[in-house]
SEDRENDREN-435446 format. One record per residue (C-alpha): residue in one letter; x, y, z. Coordinates in Angstrom, 3 decimals, always signed. Layout:
<rs>
+------+----------+----------+----------+
! rest !        X !        Y !        Z !
+------+----------+----------+----------+
!    A !        X !        Y !        Z !
...
+------+----------+----------+----------+
</rs>
This chain:
<rs>
+------+----------+----------+----------+
! rest !        X !        Y !        Z !
+------+----------+----------+----------+
!    M !   -5.156 !  -25.541 !   +4.185 !
!    R !   -4.447 !  -25.946 !   +0.513 !
!    R !   -2.750 !  -23.159 !   -1.372 !
!    F !   -5.223 !  -21.137 !   -3.416 !
!    S !   -4.299 !  -20.645 !   -7.071 !
!    A !   -7.132 !  -18.462 !   -8.325 !
!    A !   -6.112 !  -14.791 !   -8.462 !
!    L !   -8.292 !  -12.648 !   -6.223 !
!    S !   -8.459 !   -9.204 !   -7.832 !
!    L !   -9.359 !   -7.182 !   -4.757 !
!    F !   -9.100 !   -3.500 !   -4.092 !
!    C !   -6.278 !   -2.513 !   -1.738 !
!    L !   -8.029 !   -1.306 !   +1.359 !
!    F !   -6.871 !   +1.736 !   +3.154 !
!    A !   -8.455 !   +4.036 !   +5.694 !
!    L !   -8.799 !   +6.916 !   +8.184 !
!    V !   -6.678 !   +9.476 !  +10.009 !
!    A !   -5.602 !  +11.846 !  +12.932 !
!    A !   -4.995 !  +15.619 !  +13.192 !
!    P !   -2.104 !  +17.359 !  +11.390 !
!    A !   +1.242 !  +18.691 !  +12.514 !
!    F !   +3.747 !  +20.798 !  +10.603 !
!    C !   +7.365 !  +19.735 !  +10.480 !
!    G !   +9.861 !  +22.219 !   +9.148 !
!    E !  +13.532 !  +22.978 !   +9.606 !
!    G !  +12.762 !  +24.652 !  +12.899 !
!    G !  +11.041 !  +21.598 !  +14.396 !
!    E !   +7.477 !  +20.333 !  +14.675 !
!    K !   +4.685 !  +22.883 !  +14.965 !
!    E !   +1.107 !  +21.749 !  +15.167 !
!    G !   -1.601 !  +23.354 !  +13.076 !
!    R !   +0.644 !  +25.005 !  +10.478 !
!    D !   +1.339 !  +24.078 !   +6.882 !
!    A !   +3.120 !  +25.232 !   +3.751 !
!    T !   +0.188 !  +24.487 !   +1.426 !
!    Q !   -1.446 !  +27.256 !   -0.564 !
!    G !   -4.125 !  +29.077 !   +1.417 !
!    A !   -6.095 !  +27.777 !   +4.369 !
!    P !   -7.448 !  +24.230 !   +4.169 !
!    L !  -11.121 !  +24.097 !   +3.300 !
!    P !  -13.517 !  +22.414 !   +5.747 !
!    G !  -13.764 !  +18.738 !   +4.922 !
!    A !  -10.908 !  +18.740 !   +2.415 !
!    G !   -7.721 !  +16.709 !   +2.614 !
!    V !   -6.609 !  +13.103 !   +2.808 !
!    E !   -7.447 !  +10.320 !   +5.202 !
!    G !   -6.716 !   +6.654 !   +5.350 !
!    R !   -4.847 !   +3.880 !   +7.050 !
!    V !   -1.243 !   +2.744 !   +7.148 !
!    I !   -0.879 !   -1.028 !   +7.217 !
!    A !   +2.090 !   -3.384 !   +7.127 !
!    A !   +1.929 !   -7.114 !   +6.426 !
!    G !   -1.868 !   -6.926 !   +6.534 !
!    K !   -1.997 !   -5.327 !  +10.004 !
!    A !   -2.536 !   -1.757 !  +11.149 !
!    L !   +0.736 !   +0.097 !  +11.692 !
!    E !   +0.565 !   +2.208 !  +14.837 !
!    G !   +3.019 !   +5.063 !  +15.391 !
!    A !   +3.590 !   +5.895 !  +11.724 !
!    F !   +3.482 !   +9.401 !  +10.243 !
!    V !   +2.178 !  +10.554 !   +6.878 !
!    Y !   +4.226 !  +13.291 !   +5.213 !
!    V !   +2.764 !  +15.699 !   +2.643 !
!    Y !   +5.044 !  +17.392 !   +0.107 !
!    A !   +4.254 !  +20.159 !   -2.351 !
!    N !   +6.465 !  +18.496 !   -4.980 !
!    F !   +8.905 !  +15.629 !   -5.431 !
!    E !  +11.945 !  +17.843 !   -4.881 !
!    D !  +10.665 !  +18.678 !   -1.405 !
!    F !  +10.341 !  +14.967 !   -0.670 !
!    I !  +13.992 !  +14.387 !   -1.569 !
!    A !  +15.043 !  +17.460 !   +0.437 !
!    H !  +12.978 !  +16.439 !   +3.530 !
!    R !  +10.786 !  +19.552 !   +3.362 !
!    P !   +7.257 !  +18.368 !   +4.209 !
!    A !   +4.426 !  +20.856 !   +3.918 !
!    K !   +2.549 !  +18.963 !   +6.583 !
!    V !   +2.930 !  +15.913 !   +8.814 !
!    S !   +0.101 !  +13.939 !  +10.391 !
!    R !   -0.041 !  +12.971 !  +14.011 !
!    S !   +1.115 !   +9.423 !  +14.625 !
!    T !   -1.291 !   +6.750 !  +13.438 !
!    D !   -3.481 !   +5.185 !  +16.107 !
!    G !   -3.981 !   +1.549 !  +16.972 !
!    D !   -6.023 !   +1.058 !  +13.806 !
!    G !   -3.342 !   +2.713 !  +11.665 !
!    K !   -5.633 !   +5.675 !  +10.964 !
!    Y !   -4.530 !   +9.186 !   +9.986 !
!    K !   -6.226 !  +12.352 !   +8.718 !
!    I !   -4.827 !  +15.599 !   +7.304 !
!    D !   -6.681 !  +18.767 !   +6.263 !
!    L !   -5.277 !  +20.224 !   +3.030 !
!    S !   -6.047 !  +22.934 !   +0.528 !
!    P !   -7.110 !  +21.750 !   -2.940 !
!    G !   -4.133 !  +20.791 !   -5.088 !
!    S !   -1.705 !  +17.986 !   -5.889 !
!    Y !   +0.653 !  +16.501 !   -3.302 !
!    Y !   +3.230 !  +13.781 !   -2.852 !
!    L !   +2.464 !  +11.500 !   +0.092 !
!    V !   +4.814 !   +9.207 !   +1.999 !
!    A !   +4.280 !   +7.158 !   +5.164 !
!    K !   +7.137 !   +6.341 !   +7.529 !
!    K !   +7.723 !   +4.836 !  +10.915 !
!    T !  +11.271 !   +5.593 !  +12.003 !
!    G !  +13.201 !   +6.147 !  +15.196 !
!    A !  +13.092 !   +9.884 !  +14.479 !
!    G !   +9.367 !  +10.122 !  +15.257 !
!    P !   +7.649 !  +12.917 !  +13.284 !
!    K !  +10.957 !  +14.337 !  +12.058 !
!    D !  +11.401 !  +13.604 !   +8.358 !
!    A !  +14.452 !  +11.338 !   +8.340 !
!    N !  +15.901 !   +8.725 !   +6.013 !
!    P !  +14.637 !   +5.261 !   +7.018 !
!    V !  +17.108 !   +2.569 !   +8.035 !
!    A !  +16.915 !   -1.169 !   +8.652 !
!    G !  +14.041 !   -1.906 !  +11.034 !
!    D !  +11.974 !   +1.117 !   +9.940 !
!    Y !   +8.777 !   +1.096 !   +7.848 !
!    F !   +8.253 !   +3.025 !   +4.621 !
!    S !   +5.646 !   +3.541 !   +1.896 !
!    F !   +5.785 !   +5.835 !   -1.134 !
!    Q !   +2.217 !   +6.312 !   -2.420 !
!    G !   +2.190 !   +4.588 !   -5.804 !
!    S !   -0.387 !   +7.029 !   -7.224 !
!    N !   +1.628 !  +10.161 !   -6.438 !
!    P !   +0.913 !  +12.973 !   -6.979 !
!    V !   -2.420 !  +12.735 !   -5.158 !
!    R !   -5.130 !  +15.243 !   -6.029 !
!    V !   -7.206 !  +16.901 !   -3.281 !
!    A !  -10.520 !  +18.394 !   -4.421 !
!    D !  -12.674 !  +21.119 !   -2.883 !
!    G !  -14.626 !  +19.997 !   +0.158 !
!    R !  -13.636 !  +16.339 !   -0.092 !
!    Y !  -11.332 !  +13.868 !   +1.576 !
!    A !   -9.407 !  +11.565 !   -0.702 !
!    R !   -9.025 !   +8.140 !   +0.879 !
!    V !   -5.364 !   +7.301 !   +0.531 !
!    G !   -3.958 !   +4.085 !   +1.933 !
!    F !   -0.377 !   +3.029 !   +2.540 !
!    N !   +0.908 !   -0.531 !   +2.489 !
!    A !   +4.203 !   -0.012 !   +4.297 !
!    V !   +7.125 !   -2.416 !   +4.064 !
!    K !   +9.681 !   -3.123 !   +6.747 !
!    I !  +13.266 !   -2.418 !   +5.720 !
!    E !  +15.124 !   -5.592 !   +6.571 !
!    R !  +18.633 !   -4.471 !   +5.674 !
!    D !  +20.629 !   -1.450 !   +4.594 !
!    P !  +22.386 !   -1.444 !   +1.192 !
!    L !  +25.608 !   -3.461 !   +1.202 !
!    Y !  +28.572 !   -2.183 !   -0.822 !
!    E !  +31.153 !   -4.701 !   -1.977 !
!    K !  +34.092 !   -4.634 !   -4.350 !
!    G !  +32.845 !   -4.683 !   -7.945 !
!    E !  +34.229 !   -6.215 !  -11.110 !
!    S !  +34.962 !   -2.841 !  -12.734 !
!    E !  +37.123 !   -0.191 !  -11.102 !
!    A !  +35.709 !   +2.545 !  -13.331 !
!    E !  +32.005 !   +1.764 !  -13.007 !
!    G !  +29.510 !   +0.473 !  -10.481 !
!    A !  +26.736 !   -2.108 !  -10.281 !
!    I !  +23.412 !   -2.760 !   -8.561 !
!    L !  +22.612 !   -6.327 !   -7.548 !
!    G !  +19.209 !   -6.903 !   -6.013 !
!    T !  +16.140 !   -8.991 !   -5.284 !
!    V !  +12.483 !   -8.043 !   -5.668 !
!    L !  +10.325 !   -9.418 !   -2.855 !
!    N !   +6.595 !   -9.416 !   -2.249 !
!    E !   +4.931 !   -8.186 !   +0.953 !
!    G !   +5.557 !  -11.513 !   +2.615 !
!    G !   +9.289 !  -11.349 !   +1.892 !
!    Q !   +9.181 !  -14.014 !   -0.834 !
!    P !  +10.933 !  -13.527 !   -4.216 !
!    L !   +8.611 !  -11.898 !   -6.752 !
!    E !   +8.685 !  -13.471 !  -10.190 !
!    G !   +7.827 !  -11.471 !  -13.310 !
!    A !   +8.805 !   -8.016 !  -12.042 !
!    H !  +10.609 !   -5.363 !  -14.080 !
!    V !  +13.087 !   -3.066 !  -12.328 !
!    S !  +13.765 !   +0.396 !  -13.736 !
!    L !  +16.448 !   +2.964 !  -12.962 !
!    Y !  +15.672 !   +6.677 !  -13.224 !
!    V !  +17.884 !   +9.723 !  -12.991 !
!    D !  +15.222 !  +12.224 !  -14.127 !
!    T !  +12.164 !  +12.487 !  -11.865 !
!    K !  +10.251 !  +15.166 !  -13.779 !
!    E !   +7.702 !  +12.687 !  -15.121 !
!    D !   +7.017 !  +10.982 !  -11.769 !
!    F !   +8.725 !   +7.737 !  -12.851 !
!    R !   +6.271 !   +7.322 !  -15.717 !
!    G !   +8.581 !   +8.531 !  -18.461 !
!    M !  +11.879 !   +7.479 !  -19.958 !
!    T !  +14.017 !   +5.135 !  -17.871 !
!    Y !  +17.794 !   +5.223 !  -17.665 !
!    A !  +17.894 !   +1.416 !  -17.690 !
!    A !  +15.431 !   -1.440 !  -17.293 !
!    S !  +15.949 !   -5.062 !  -16.286 !
!    P !  +14.409 !   -8.154 !  -17.872 !
!    Q !  +11.616 !   -9.839 !  -15.920 !
!    T !  +12.760 !  -11.375 !  -12.672 !
!    G !  +12.760 !  -15.160 !  -12.432 !
!    K !  +11.518 !  -17.301 !   -9.579 !
!    D !  +14.417 !  -16.061 !   -7.431 !
!    G !  +13.378 !  -12.400 !   -7.920 !
!    I !  +16.962 !  -11.428 !   -8.764 !
!    F !  +17.906 !   -8.472 !  -11.005 !
!    S !  +21.171 !   -6.713 !  -11.802 !
!    F !  +22.564 !   -3.628 !  -13.511 !
!    E !  +26.218 !   -3.646 !  -14.542 !
!    N !  +28.556 !   -0.958 !  -15.880 !
!    L !  +26.737 !   +1.973 !  -14.294 !
!    P !  +28.325 !   +5.439 !  -14.205 !
!    E !  +28.900 !   +6.831 !  -10.726 !
!    M !  +25.766 !   +8.771 !   -9.777 !
!    D !  +22.531 !   +8.495 !   -7.782 !
!    Y !  +19.678 !   +6.365 !   -9.153 !
!    F !  +16.005 !   +5.910 !   -8.306 !
!    V !  +15.105 !   +2.214 !   -8.235 !
!    I !  +11.489 !   +1.284 !   -9.056 !
!    A !  +10.047 !   -2.242 !   -9.366 !
!    R !   +6.764 !   -3.062 !  -11.102 !
!    K !   +4.938 !   -6.255 !  -11.874 !
!    R !   +2.034 !   -6.119 !  -14.299 !
!    S !   -0.323 !   -9.058 !  -14.490 !
!    S !   -0.297 !   -8.538 !  -18.256 !
!    G !   +3.419 !   -9.364 !  -18.285 !
!    K !   +4.192 !   -6.106 !  -20.101 !
!    G !   +7.000 !   -3.798 !  -19.078 !
!    A !   +5.025 !   -0.589 !  -19.583 !
!    G !   +1.559 !   +0.819 !  -18.983 !
!    P !   -0.503 !   +1.904 !  -15.962 !
!    L !   -0.745 !   -0.381 !  -12.952 !
!    G !   -4.077 !   -1.863 !  -11.959 !
!    E !   -5.610 !   -4.554 !   -9.800 !
!    G !   -3.340 !   -7.532 !   -9.306 !
!    D !   -0.201 !   -5.529 !  -10.155 !
!    Y !   +2.730 !   -4.689 !   -7.863 !
!    F !   +4.690 !   -1.506 !   -7.215 !
!    G !   +7.941 !   -1.131 !   -5.299 !
!    F !   +9.738 !   +2.127 !   -4.518 !
!    Y !  +13.145 !   +1.453 !   -2.951 !
!    P !  +12.914 !   +3.154 !   +0.477 !
!    L !  +16.478 !   +4.491 !   +0.352 !
!    N !  +16.082 !   +6.224 !   -3.023 !
!    P !  +18.075 !   +7.843 !   -4.476 !
!    L !  +20.623 !   +5.018 !   -4.325 !
!    P !  +24.253 !   +6.130 !   -4.712 !
!    V !  +26.286 !   +3.981 !   -7.115 !
!    R !  +30.043 !   +4.341 !   -6.801 !
!    A !  +32.857 !   +3.360 !   -9.144 !
!    G !  +34.463 !   +0.055 !   -8.265 !
!    K !  +31.543 !   -0.976 !   -6.024 !
!    A !  +28.594 !   -3.332 !   -6.380 !
!    V !  +25.707 !   -2.423 !   -4.098 !
!    K !  +23.314 !   -5.169 !   -2.968 !
!    I !  +19.710 !   -4.217 !   -2.148 !
!    E !  +16.227 !   -5.646 !   -1.603 !
!    V !  +13.141 !   -4.002 !   -3.114 !
!    K !   +9.779 !   -4.960 !   -1.618 !
!    A !   +6.789 !   -4.550 !   -3.929 !
!    V !   +3.214 !   -4.329 !   -2.672 !
!    G !   -0.091 !   -5.063 !   -4.361 !
!    K !   -1.438 !   -1.957 !   -6.052 !
!    A !   -5.162 !   -1.719 !   -6.712 !
!    G !   -7.580 !   +1.146 !   -6.161 !
!    E !   -5.339 !   +2.923 !   -3.656 !
!    I !   -7.223 !   +6.202 !   -3.838 !
!    R !  -10.962 !   +6.479 !   -3.388 !
!    M !  -13.095 !   +9.523 !   -2.617 !
!    E !  -15.500 !   +9.539 !   +0.312 !
!    E !  -18.386 !   +8.028 !   -1.675 !
!    G !  -16.243 !   +4.874 !   -1.847 !
!    L !  -16.653 !   +1.488 !   -0.252 !
!    Y !  -16.822 !   +2.582 !   +3.410 !
!    R !  -19.844 !   +4.915 !   +3.236 !
!    D !  -22.797 !   +4.014 !   +5.437 !
!    T !  -25.790 !   +3.437 !   +3.146 !
!    G !  -28.148 !   +1.841 !   +5.662 !
!    T !  -27.804 !   -1.477 !   +3.847 !
!    R !  -25.119 !   -3.625 !   +5.387 !
!    I !  -23.858 !   -6.982 !   +6.583 !
!    T !  -22.258 !   -7.501 !   +9.976 !
!    G !  -20.554 !  -10.371 !  +11.734 !
!    R !  -17.256 !  -11.700 !  +13.039 !
!    V !  -14.153 !  -13.133 !  +11.426 !
!    T !  -12.382 !  -15.836 !  +13.438 !
!    D !   -9.808 !  -18.550 !  +12.955 !
!    R !  -10.579 !  -22.275 !  +13.236 !
!    E !  -10.124 !  -22.112 !  +17.013 !
!    G !  -12.650 !  -19.293 !  +17.318 !
!    N !  -10.090 !  -16.570 !  +18.036 !
!    P !  -10.767 !  -13.110 !  +16.532 !
!    A !   -8.865 !  -12.647 !  +13.275 !
!    Q !   -6.643 !   -9.581 !  +13.031 !
!    G !   -5.602 !   -7.532 !   +9.996 !
!    V !   -8.491 !   -8.874 !   +7.900 !
!    Y !  -11.078 !   -7.186 !   +5.654 !
!    V !  -14.405 !   -8.549 !   +4.398 !
!    F !  -15.462 !   -8.105 !   +0.791 !
!    G !  -18.658 !   -8.521 !   -1.202 !
!    Y !  -18.974 !   -9.404 !   -4.900 !
!    L !  -21.920 !   -9.353 !   -7.241 !
!    E !  -20.398 !  -12.171 !   -9.280 !
!    K !  -20.183 !  -15.769 !   -8.112 !
!    V !  -16.634 !  -16.097 !   -9.460 !
!    M !  -15.078 !  -13.726 !   -6.943 !
!    G !  -11.468 !  -13.987 !   -8.068 !
!    H !  -11.817 !  -12.278 !  -11.441 !
!    N !  -13.926 !   -9.206 !  -10.697 !
!    R !  -13.677 !   -6.016 !   -8.698 !
!    P !  -15.435 !   -6.314 !   -5.325 !
!    E !  -18.595 !   -4.267 !   -5.015 !
!    S !  -17.901 !   -3.454 !   -1.356 !
!    I !  -15.075 !   -3.797 !   +1.156 !
!    S !  -15.304 !   -3.455 !   +4.919 !
!    D !  -13.057 !   -1.480 !   +7.171 !
!    L !  -10.425 !   -3.491 !   +9.053 !
!    V !  -12.032 !   -5.875 !  +11.556 !
!    D !  -11.838 !   -4.664 !  +15.151 !
!    K !  -10.049 !   -6.345 !  +18.049 !
!    D !  -12.975 !   -8.743 !  +18.496 !
!    G !  -12.954 !   -9.653 !  +14.799 !
!    R !  -16.186 !   -7.753 !  +14.125 !
!    Y !  -16.816 !   -6.061 !  +10.787 !
!    V !  -19.397 !   -3.901 !   +9.010 !
!    L !  -19.758 !   -4.296 !   +5.248 !
!    N !  -21.689 !   -1.350 !   +3.799 !
!    L !  -23.524 !   -2.105 !   +0.541 !
!    K !  -24.878 !   +0.111 !   -2.217 !
!    G !  -28.310 !   -1.527 !   -2.044 !
!    G !  -30.244 !   -4.739 !   -1.888 !
!    N !  -28.884 !   -7.629 !   -3.947 !
!    T !  -27.249 !  -11.038 !   -3.800 !
!    Y !  -23.667 !  -10.734 !   -2.614 !
!    Y !  -20.869 !  -13.302 !   -2.475 !
!    I !  -18.874 !  -12.856 !   +0.726 !
!    G !  -15.264 !  -13.561 !   +1.700 !
!    A !  -12.425 !  -12.278 !   +3.887 !
!    R !   -8.729 !  -11.736 !   +3.271 !
!    S !   -5.781 !   -9.858 !   +4.757 !
!    L !   -4.065 !   -8.861 !   +1.491 !
!    Y !   -5.346 !   -7.663 !   -1.858 !
!    G !   -4.489 !   -8.449 !   -5.450 !
!    D !   -2.852 !  -11.442 !   -7.135 !
!    T !   -2.804 !  -14.966 !   -5.752 !
!    P !   -3.150 !  -15.230 !   -1.951 !
!    A !   +0.309 !  -15.266 !   -0.381 !
!    L !   +1.725 !  -17.812 !   +2.024 !
!    G !   +0.906 !  -16.875 !   +5.597 !
!    E !   -2.097 !  -14.777 !   +4.565 !
!    W !   -5.528 !  -15.135 !   +6.211 !
!    Y !   -8.243 !  -16.181 !   +3.767 !
!    G !  -11.783 !  -17.542 !   +3.990 !
!    R !  -15.326 !  -17.343 !   +2.588 !
!    W !  -18.836 !  -17.266 !   +4.051 !
!    E !  -19.851 !  -20.910 !   +4.397 !
!    G !  -23.508 !  -20.447 !   +5.294 !
!    T !  -24.552 !  -21.246 !   +1.723 !
!    G !  -23.016 !  -23.510 !   -0.879 !
!    D !  -22.036 !  -20.644 !   -3.185 !
!    H !  -20.996 !  -18.263 !   -0.340 !
!    S !  -23.879 !  -15.874 !   -1.113 !
!    V !  -26.256 !  -13.815 !   +1.019 !
!    V !  -29.394 !  -11.920 !   +0.001 !
!    V !  -29.805 !   -8.427 !   +1.455 !
!    E !  -32.775 !   -6.069 !   +1.098 !
!    T !  -32.255 !   -2.351 !   +0.602 !
!    G !  -32.223 !   -0.513 !   +3.924 !
!    K !  -31.840 !   -3.712 !   +5.930 !
!    V !  -29.032 !   -5.021 !   +8.128 !
!    L !  -28.090 !   -8.691 !   +7.848 !
!    E !  -26.385 !   -9.797 !  +11.051 !
!    N !  -24.261 !  -12.743 !  +12.189 !
!    I !  -22.629 !  -13.421 !   +8.836 !
!    D !  -19.602 !  -14.969 !  +10.505 !
!    I !  -16.571 !  -16.038 !   +8.494 !
!    T !  -13.813 !  -18.469 !   +9.378 !
!    V !  -10.363 !  -17.821 !   +7.934 !
!    E !   -7.242 !  -19.942 !   +7.775 !
!    K !   -3.634 !  -19.141 !   +7.026 !
!    I !   -2.492 !  -20.268 !   +3.619 !
!    L !   +0.232 !  -22.872 !   +4.036 !
!    P !   +2.605 !  -24.466 !   +1.480 !
+------+----------+----------+----------+
</rs>
């Protein structure tokens, strides 16, 4: 299959959740939390943890009252482990929270991740929980391939950071800026200690002559090419999982920072999953007819799908490749499927469009269900 070059500006899809557990210094205790007051009925966060386009089972979502508690491993609440669909759910009192997803050998205990573990720092932290509502918060977790490697540096008095920014597929990410922070009061949106030039095709960055201290390493890629400003659809965000990173005099530390597509990570319950009575259903399969896995179906109102926000996105297809795409109302929709969201489709990603009409469109009436809109996807190859 040819490599697609048109950028597909899709919303990052994330999903639903399991019951909470409290994890404090004394161990895990279910049904308790350190949030203010009792959680209101129907208030909290819910979503899905995915990794490489597939549901991540056995992960835990950690809720912190502030960033300092995150660094100190003091969660206010911890979800139960995600299920086979990567779903989680946590009841919370109204307020702002920092959310992190992890899958480590420590289980629900809040531990530093190591090589082989999965990690995701919610790029929209802090997340706001409103009265009587569930915020849909998704996590695109990355697998930590290697621990930081310390080698002898060029300066005996100072240290250095040598690294590579990678995308979700593990390929070098061109055009990313890497920033170092020592002050976290502004949630990594304020003044940086140091910032790198844009990464080249090799994704490499470096910081030389650094004083000995701990640094927070953040990578961002904006489709605008700018080094500052809010992130949107088609942009990337990478929080180094082993932050803060110690830099020591006389040492150069080598690291990898994986950045994930960031677009529409938080949506309230009136978002793109809600059952409206108007919907499209079908199956997503590969060319051999096998059910596709880790794929979502999307619907656009515009024929040129790659340059607009999708009107609707399905939940993750089930084990048989079946999907339900809820729609706001009757209209003409342009239908496709993909396993990742934002920017140009990546190598190894599943991608396809509804081929029942020449322009990939379907017409749906309000209150009606259009069935058997089956989609064939292929992996994008070099």
